[in-house]
DRENDO-1510 file (C-alpha; in Angstrom, 1 decimal, always signed):
<recs>
REC; n; res; u; v; w
REC; 1; MET; +147.4; +57.6; +142.3 .
REC; 2; LEU; +148.8; +58.6; +145.7 .
REC; 3; LYS; +145.7; +60.7; +146.3 .
REC; 4; LEU; +143.5; +57.6; +145.6 .
REC; 5; ILE; +145.6; +55.5; +148.0 .
REC; 6; ARG; +145.3; +58.2; +150.7 .
REC; 7; ASN; +141.5; +58.5; +150.3 .
REC; 8; ARG; +141.2; +54.7; +150.5 .
REC; 9; ALA; +143.2; +54.6; +153.7 .
REC; 10; GLU; +141.2; +57.5; +155.2 .
REC; 11; GLN; +137.8; +56.0; +154.4 .
REC; 12; GLY; +138.6; +52.4; +155.2 .
REC; 13; CYS; +136.4; +49.5; +154.1 .
REC; 14; LYS; +132.8; +50.6; +153.5 .
REC; 15; THR; +131.5; +47.1; +152.7 .
REC; 16; THR; +129.3; +45.4; +155.3 .
REC; 17; ALA; +130.6; +42.3; +157.0 .
REC; 18; TYR; +127.2; +40.6; +156.6 .
REC; 19; PRO; +126.7; +37.6; +156.4 .
REC; 20; LYS; +129.7; +36.8; +158.6 .
REC; 21; GLN; +128.4; +39.3; +161.1 .
REC; 22; PRO; +124.8; +40.1; +162.0 .
REC; 23; ILE; +123.4; +43.4; +160.9 .
REC; 24; GLU; +120.7; +45.5; +162.5 .
REC; 25; LEU; +118.1; +47.5; +160.6 .
REC; 26; TYR; +116.4; +50.7; +161.5 .
REC; 27; LYS; +113.7; +50.2; +164.2 .
REC; 28; ARG; +110.9; +51.2; +161.8 .
REC; 29; TYR; +111.7; +48.4; +159.4 .
REC; 30; ARG; +108.9; +45.9; +159.1 .
REC; 31; GLY; +110.1; +42.4; +158.5 .
REC; 32; LEU; +108.7; +38.9; +159.1 .
REC; 33; PRO; +105.4; +39.3; +160.9 .
REC; 34; ARG; +104.9; +37.6; +164.3 .
REC; 35; ILE; +101.4; +36.3; +164.8 .
REC; 36; ASN; +99.5; +35.7; +168.0 .
REC; 37; ALA; +97.2; +32.8; +167.2 .
REC; 38; ASP; +95.5; +33.1; +170.5 .
REC; 39; CYS; +94.3; +36.6; +169.7 .
REC; 40; ASP; +90.6; +37.4; +169.9 .
REC; 41; PRO; +89.0; +36.0; +166.7 .
REC; 42; ALA; +87.0; +39.2; +166.3 .
REC; 43; LEU; +90.2; +41.2; +166.0 .
REC; 44; ILE; +91.7; +38.8; +163.6 .
REC; 45; ASN; +88.6; +39.0; +161.4 .
REC; 46; HIS; +88.7; +42.8; +161.6 .
REC; 47; CYS; +92.3; +42.9; +160.5 .
REC; 48; ALA; +91.4; +40.6; +157.6 .
REC; 49; GLU; +88.6; +42.9; +156.6 .
REC; 50; ILE; +90.7; +46.1; +156.5 .
REC; 51; CYS; +93.8; +44.5; +154.9 .
REC; 52; PRO; +94.0; +46.3; +151.5 .
REC; 53; GLN; +95.7; +43.3; +149.9 .
REC; 54; ASP; +93.5; +40.5; +151.3 .
REC; 55; ALA; +96.7; +39.1; +152.7 .
REC; 56; ILE; +95.3; +38.0; +156.0 .
REC; 57; LEU; +93.8; +34.6; +156.2 .
REC; 58; GLY; +91.4; +35.0; +159.1 .
REC; 59; GLU; +90.3; +31.4; +159.6 .
REC; 60; GLU; +93.9; +30.1; +159.3 .
REC; 61; LYS; +95.4; +32.9; +161.3 .
REC; 62; LYS; +98.1; +33.4; +158.8 .
REC; 63; ILE; +99.4; +36.1; +156.5 .
REC; 64; ASP; +100.2; +35.6; +152.8 .
REC; 65; LEU; +103.6; +37.3; +152.4 .
REC; 66; GLY; +103.2; +37.1; +148.6 .
REC; 67; LYS; +100.4; +39.6; +148.8 .
REC; 68; CYS; +101.4; +41.6; +151.9 .
REC; 69; THR; +102.8; +45.1; +151.3 .
REC; 70; PHE; +103.9; +45.4; +154.9 .
REC; 71; CYS; +101.8; +48.6; +155.4 .
REC; 72; GLY; +101.5; +47.8; +159.1 .
REC; 73; ARG; +97.8; +48.5; +159.3 .
REC; 74; CYS; +97.0; +45.2; +161.0 .
REC; 75; GLU; +99.6; +45.9; +163.7 .
REC; 76; HIS; +98.4; +49.5; +164.2 .
REC; 77; VAL; +94.7; +48.6; +164.5 .
REC; 78; GLY; +95.2; +45.8; +166.8 .
REC; 79; GLU; +98.0; +47.6; +168.7 .
REC; 80; GLY; +100.2; +44.5; +168.2 .
REC; 81; ALA; +97.7; +42.1; +169.8 .
REC; 82; PHE; +97.4; +40.0; +166.6 .
REC; 83; VAL; +100.4; +41.0; +164.4 .
REC; 84; THR; +103.8; +42.6; +165.2 .
REC; 85; PHE; +106.4; +43.1; +162.6 .
REC; 86; SER; +109.9; +41.9; +163.5 .
REC; 87; GLN; +113.3; +42.9; +162.3 .
REC; 88; GLU; +113.8; +39.6; +160.5 .
REC; 89; PHE; +114.6; +40.3; +156.9 .
REC; 90; GLY; +115.2; +36.7; +155.7 .
REC; 91; MET; +111.9; +35.9; +154.1 .
REC; 92; GLY; +112.8; +34.3; +150.8 .
REC; 93; ALA; +111.1; +31.0; +150.0 .
REC; 94; ALA; +111.5; +28.2; +147.5 .
REC; 95; SER; +107.7; +27.7; +147.0 .
REC; 96; ARG; +104.6; +29.9; +146.8 .
REC; 97; GLU; +103.0; +27.8; +149.6 .
REC; 98; ALA; +105.9; +28.6; +152.0 .
REC; 99; LEU; +104.9; +32.3; +151.9 .
REC; 100; ILE; +101.7; +31.5; +153.8 .
REC; 101; CYS; +103.2; +32.6; +157.1 .
REC; 102; ASP; +102.1; +31.6; +160.6 .
REC; 103; GLY; +104.8; +33.7; +162.2 .
REC; 104; SER; +107.8; +31.7; +161.0 .
REC; 105; LEU; +109.2; +30.6; +157.6 .
REC; 106; PRO; +110.8; +27.3; +156.7 .
REC; 107; ALA; +114.4; +27.4; +155.5 .
REC; 108; LEU; +114.9; +27.6; +151.8 .
REC; 109; ALA; +114.6; +24.0; +150.4 .
REC; 110; ASP; +117.9; +22.2; +150.9 .
REC; 111; HIS; +117.4; +20.0; +147.9 .
REC; 112; ALA; +117.0; +23.1; +145.7 .
REC; 113; LYS; +120.0; +24.8; +147.2 .
REC; 114; LYS; +122.2; +21.8; +146.5 .
REC; 115; HIS; +120.8; +21.5; +143.0 .
REC; 116; PHE; +121.5; +25.1; +142.0 .
REC; 117; LYS; +124.9; +25.1; +143.7 .
REC; 118; LYS; +125.9; +22.1; +141.6 .
REC; 119; LEU; +124.7; +23.9; +138.4 .
REC; 120; PHE; +126.1; +27.3; +138.9 .
REC; 121; GLY; +129.0; +26.9; +141.4 .
REC; 122; ARG; +130.3; +30.2; +142.6 .
REC; 123; SER; +129.0; +32.3; +139.7 .
REC; 124; LEU; +125.5; +33.5; +139.1 .
REC; 125; GLN; +124.6; +35.9; +136.3 .
REC; 126; LEU; +121.0; +37.4; +136.3 .
REC; 127; ARG; +119.1; +39.5; +133.9 .
REC; 128; GLN; +116.8; +41.9; +135.7 .
REC; 129; VAL; +113.4; +42.3; +134.0 .
REC; 130; SER; +111.1; +45.2; +135.1 .
REC; 131; ALA; +107.7; +44.1; +134.0 .
REC; 132; ALA; +105.8; +47.4; +134.5 .
REC; 133; GLY; +107.1; +48.0; +138.0 .
REC; 134; CYS; +107.0; +51.3; +139.8 .
REC; 135; ASN; +110.8; +51.2; +140.1 .
REC; 136; ALA; +110.9; +50.7; +143.9 .
REC; 137; CYS; +111.9; +47.0; +143.6 .
REC; 138; GLU; +114.4; +47.9; +140.9 .
REC; 139; ALA; +115.9; +50.7; +143.0 .
REC; 140; ASP; +116.4; +48.5; +146.0 .
REC; 141; THR; +117.9; +45.8; +143.8 .
REC; 142; ASN; +120.4; +48.3; +142.3 .
REC; 143; VAL; +121.5; +49.1; +145.8 .
REC; 144; LEU; +123.1; +45.7; +146.0 .
REC; 145; ASN; +125.7; +46.9; +143.5 .
REC; 146; THR; +126.9; +49.7; +145.8 .
REC; 147; PRO; +130.1; +49.4; +147.9 .
REC; 148; PHE; +128.2; +48.7; +151.1 .
REC; 149; PHE; +126.6; +45.5; +149.8 .
REC; 150; ASP; +129.1; +44.7; +147.0 .
REC; 151; LEU; +127.0; +41.8; +145.5 .
REC; 152; SER; +129.8; +40.9; +143.1 .
REC; 153; ARG; +132.0; +39.6; +145.9 .
REC; 154; PHE; +129.7; +36.7; +146.1 .
REC; 155; GLY; +130.0; +35.9; +142.4 .
REC; 156; ILE; +126.5; +37.3; +141.7 .
REC; 157; ASP; +126.1; +39.9; +139.0 .
REC; 158; PHE; +123.4; +41.5; +136.9 .
REC; 159; VAL; +124.1; +41.4; +133.1 .
REC; 160; ALA; +122.7; +43.3; +130.2 .
REC; 161; SER; +121.8; +40.4; +127.9 .
REC; 162; PRO; +119.7; +37.3; +128.8 .
REC; 163; ARG; +122.0; +35.2; +126.6 .
REC; 164; HIS; +124.7; +35.9; +129.1 .
REC; 165; ALA; +122.5; +35.1; +132.1 .
REC; 166; ASP; +121.8; +32.0; +134.2 .
REC; 167; GLY; +118.3; +33.3; +135.0 .
REC; 168; ILE; +115.9; +36.2; +135.3 .
REC; 169; HIS; +115.1; +38.4; +138.2 .
REC; 170; VAL; +111.6; +39.7; +137.6 .
REC; 171; THR; +110.0; +42.7; +139.3 .
REC; 172; GLY; +106.6; +44.4; +138.6 .
REC; 173; PRO; +103.1; +43.1; +138.2 .
REC; 174; ILE; +103.7; +42.0; +134.6 .
REC; 175; SER; +101.4; +44.2; +132.5 .
REC; 176; ARG; +99.7; +42.8; +129.3 .
REC; 177; ASN; +102.1; +44.9; +127.2 .
REC; 178; MET; +105.2; +43.4; +129.0 .
REC; 179; LYS; +104.1; +39.7; +128.9 .
REC; 180; THR; +105.5; +38.9; +125.5 .
REC; 181; ALA; +108.7; +40.7; +126.2 .
REC; 182; LEU; +109.1; +38.8; +129.5 .
REC; 183; ILE; +108.5; +35.4; +127.8 .
REC; 184; THR; +111.0; +36.3; +125.0 .
REC; 185; THR; +113.6; +37.2; +127.6 .
REC; 186; TYR; +113.0; +34.0; +129.5 .
REC; 187; GLU; +113.4; +31.9; +126.3 .
REC; 188; ALA; +116.6; +33.7; +125.4 .
REC; 189; VAL; +118.3; +32.5; +128.7 .
REC; 190; PRO; +120.2; +29.3; +128.0 .
REC; 191; ALA; +119.1; +26.2; +129.9 .
REC; 192; PRO; +119.4; +25.3; +132.7 .
REC; 193; LYS; +118.0; +28.6; +134.1 .
REC; 194; VAL; +116.4; +30.0; +137.2 .
REC; 195; VAL; +113.5; +32.4; +137.7 .
REC; 196; ILE; +113.2; +34.8; +140.6 .
REC; 197; ALA; +109.9; +36.6; +141.5 .
REC; 198; SER; +110.9; +39.6; +143.5 .
REC; 199; GLY; +108.3; +41.8; +145.2 .
REC; 200; ALA; +104.6; +41.5; +145.9 .
REC; 201; CYS; +103.8; +42.6; +142.4 .
REC; 202; ALA; +105.6; +39.8; +140.6 .
REC; 203; ILE; +104.4; +37.2; +143.1 .
REC; 204; SER; +100.7; +38.1; +143.3 .
REC; 205; GLY; +100.0; +41.5; +141.7 .
REC; 206; GLY; +100.7; +43.6; +144.8 .
REC; 207; PRO; +98.7; +46.8; +144.9 .
REC; 208; PHE; +97.4; +46.0; +141.4 .
REC; 209; TYR; +96.0; +42.7; +142.6 .
REC; 210; GLY; +92.7; +41.8; +140.7 .
REC; 211; SER; +93.3; +44.2; +137.8 .
REC; 212; GLY; +92.6; +42.9; +134.3 .
REC; 213; GLU; +95.5; +44.9; +133.0 .
REC; 214; ILE; +98.2; +42.7; +134.7 .
REC; 215; VAL; +99.1; +39.1; +135.0 .
REC; 216; GLY; +100.2; +39.5; +138.6 .
REC; 217; ASP; +101.5; +36.0; +139.0 .
REC; 218; LEU; +104.8; +35.2; +137.4 .
REC; 219; ASN; +104.5; +31.5; +138.1 .
REC; 220; SER; +101.4; +31.4; +135.7 .
REC; 221; ILE; +103.7; +32.3; +132.8 .
REC; 222; VAL; +107.1; +30.7; +133.6 .
REC; 223; PRO; +108.1; +28.4; +136.5 .
REC; 224; VAL; +109.4; +30.3; +139.5 .
REC; 225; ASP; +112.3; +28.9; +141.5 .
REC; 226; LEU; +112.7; +31.6; +144.2 .
REC; 227; TYR; +110.2; +34.0; +145.8 .
REC; 228; ILE; +111.4; +37.2; +147.5 .
REC; 229; PRO; +108.5; +39.0; +149.3 .
REC; 230; GLY; +108.2; +42.7; +150.0 .
REC; 231; CYS; +107.0; +46.0; +148.6 .
REC; 232; PRO; +109.7; +46.5; +147.8 .
REC; 233; PRO; +112.0; +43.7; +149.2 .
REC; 234; HIS; +114.7; +45.2; +151.4 .
REC; 235; PRO; +118.2; +44.8; +149.8 .
REC; 236; LEU; +119.1; +42.5; +152.6 .
REC; 237; THR; +116.0; +40.3; +152.0 .
REC; 238; THR; +117.2; +39.9; +148.4 .
REC; 239; LEU; +120.8; +39.3; +149.4 .
REC; 240; HIS; +119.8; +36.7; +152.1 .
REC; 241; ALA; +117.6; +34.8; +149.6 .
REC; 242; LEU; +120.3; +34.7; +146.9 .
REC; 243; LEU; +123.0; +33.6; +149.3 .
REC; 244; ASN; +121.0; +30.9; +151.0 .
REC; 245; PHE; +119.3; +29.6; +147.8 .
REC; 246; PHE; +122.3; +29.5; +145.5 .
REC; 247; LYS; +125.4; +29.3; +147.6 .
</recs>
């Protein structure tokens, strides 16, 4: 016991002070894209043509964050003239339409936040469902349980059984083989319940967009309450979305 106390004193607190204090990410992190709407239309169209996800809406001069995998190709080709990726990790949205980005994102819906805060108070239990994901989203979600993030201090936990959960946190493009299992898990969660689509795959299909082997749109199966874009979403993107939507 004395050894444990000594180690604790030597190591100090390893948990980040976020959200009470701002946090800086590594310079290579690609967050919310900044868009120059006054850019040469020819360059915008070129970026739209080379986008592997068809995420750039050339005529509207916007980017669909639900499809974007943040590969950075548009920034590299245009040398930042049309798109530059910022360090802003707070990209969660309460509606699919809000992910159509013009360089800024609206705050998570106030009415939804108040609604869920009233329902769940200071406790939120989620069942994570990997619907044929590559494990990148799942890995970055698991990171939230490490001492650095310590998700449990906010009253948010991932549980083993959907019957113990307040909602489901879905990752992956939802393959045809996983569709029934996903629906069964959703139905096992007691009402009222929430649904979170995490990552480009669950939102739109991600890199598998257009494949007949996947559903690729969680909202077409069950109603989605919160969208967390990314490929995969950074742990801070997930944490920011959960704290601002439910707390």
